[in-house]
FIBA-779312 format. One line per field, with one value per residue (C-alpha): residue number from 1; x, y, z. Coordinates in Angstrom, 2 decimals, always signed. Layout:
N
i = (NUM/...)
c1 = (X/...)
c2 = (Y/...)
c3 = (Z/...)
This chain:
121
i = (1/2/3/4/5/6/7/8/9/10/11/12/13/14/15/16/17/18/19/20/21/22/23/24/25/26/27/28/29/30/31/32/33/34/35/36/37/38/39/40/41/42/43/44/45/46/47/48/49/50/51/52/53/54/55/56/57/58/59/60/61/62/63/64/65/66/67/68/69/70/71/72/73/74/75/76/77/78/79/80/81/82/83/84/85/86/87/88/89/90/91/92/93/94/95/96/97/98/99/100/101/102/103/104/105/106/107/108/109/110/111/112/113/114/115/116/117/118/119/120/121)
c1 = (-34.23/-31.37/-29.57/-27.20/-24.30/-25.51/-23.16/-24.18/-27.87/-27.59/-25.79/-28.39/-31.22/-29.55/-28.92/-25.33/-23.80/-20.94/-20.47/-17.52/-19.80/-22.29/-19.47/-18.46/-22.03/-21.97/-18.47/-19.40/-22.29/-25.03/-26.95/-29.04/-30.74/-33.79/-32.69/-29.18/-26.20/-24.23/-20.43/-19.46/-20.55/-20.46/-23.54/-26.21/-29.66/-32.70/-36.29/-38.25/-35.29/-35.91/-33.00/-32.69/-30.05/-29.02/-27.25/-26.24/-29.23/-32.04/-33.47/-34.55/-36.45/-36.87/-38.15/-36.19/-38.39/-35.89/-32.26/-30.77/-28.07/-26.89/-27.63/-30.41/-32.58/-34.32/-37.77/-36.24/-34.41/-37.72/-38.98/-36.23/-37.74/-40.88/-40.44/-41.41/-39.90/-42.29/-43.43/-41.61/-44.59/-44.95/-41.41/-40.65/-40.17/-36.48/-34.19/-33.80/-37.61/-37.93/-35.76/-37.53/-38.54/-36.94/-34.53/-31.01/-30.75/-30.11/-27.26/-29.72/-31.00/-27.42/-26.60/-29.69/-28.80/-25.26/-26.57/-28.98/-26.24/-23.92/-26.57/-27.67/-24.57)
c2 = (+150.98/+152.44/+149.15/+146.72/+144.53/+141.14/+139.12/+141.08/+140.75/+136.97/+136.68/+138.81/+136.84/+133.63/+132.14/+131.47/+130.92/+133.33/+136.38/+134.72/+131.75/+134.12/+135.61/+132.11/+131.33/+134.43/+133.81/+130.21/+131.51/+130.08/+133.37/+135.29/+138.65/+139.17/+136.20/+137.56/+135.67/+137.75/+137.51/+139.90/+139.85/+143.66/+143.88/+146.07/+144.56/+146.85/+146.58/+144.30/+142.40/+138.67/+136.55/+132.97/+130.92/+127.29/+126.59/+122.94/+120.66/+123.16/+125.96/+129.25/+132.13/+135.28/+138.82/+141.45/+143.48/+145.20/+145.52/+144.90/+146.83/+143.69/+139.99/+139.24/+136.31/+134.11/+135.71/+139.09/+137.61/+136.35/+139.94/+140.81/+138.73/+137.19/+133.49/+132.70/+129.21/+126.78/+123.86/+120.59/+119.01/+121.90/+121.87/+120.75/+117.17/+117.07/+114.26/+115.72/+115.76/+112.06/+110.92/+108.92/+111.09/+110.34/+107.71/+107.79/+108.11/+104.97/+104.71/+105.60/+108.63/+109.80/+109.62/+111.67/+114.24/+114.50/+115.07/+117.72/+119.54/+119.40/+121.05/+123.71/+124.10)
c3 = (+24.22/+22.21/+21.65/+23.28/+22.15/+20.98/+23.19/+26.29/+25.44/+24.92/+28.26/+30.09/+28.47/+29.70/+26.26/+27.36/+30.79/+30.17/+27.99/+26.27/+25.56/+23.96/+21.87/+20.81/+19.66/+17.47/+16.14/+15.23/+13.12/+15.34/+15.64/+13.11/+13.49/+11.26/+9.14/+8.54/+9.95/+12.43/+12.42/+15.22/+18.87/+18.89/+16.64/+18.24/+18.81/+18.82/+20.02/+17.68/+16.22/+15.78/+16.98/+15.77/+17.53/+17.58/+20.84/+21.20/+20.82/+20.23/+18.11/+19.69/+18.08/+20.19/+19.55/+21.48/+23.84/+26.10/+27.17/+30.61/+32.44/+34.20/+34.32/+36.75/+37.81/+35.25/+35.67/+34.83/+31.84/+30.41/+30.21/+27.70/+24.90/+23.46/+22.71/+19.11/+19.08/+17.37/+19.53/+18.88/+17.11/+14.64/+13.26/+9.74/+10.94/+10.18/+11.34/+14.81/+15.25/+14.48/+17.39/+20.08/+23.00/+26.35/+25.04/+23.72/+19.95/+17.98/+15.50/+12.73/+14.66/+15.28/+11.56/+10.72/+13.37/+12.00/+8.46/+9.73/+11.65/+8.63/+6.47/+8.98/+11.15)
């Protein structure tokens, strides 16, 4: 693997539904490569890079294993990365982790989520 544009890789790995959506994630500062915030969607990702992204409502940590020439089915997309995302129970227990599972957040939960997003968004 010589490298691939970050926005194209995110789209092929099915992080975003569209390539412009992947570009928007990067431009909004929601993506980091090896702990460093990425500002441009044209950044090249290499084999072994660790991508941390925060698409709406979740945290994803992936190690890049391969590049794709085109976007394919989901089983093929899963071969492009190794999922390093910690299970929900093993996170730091931040405000988002305290929300009740399977139910709508209460007003208190929503306030905690907003504070968390303001700090990490």
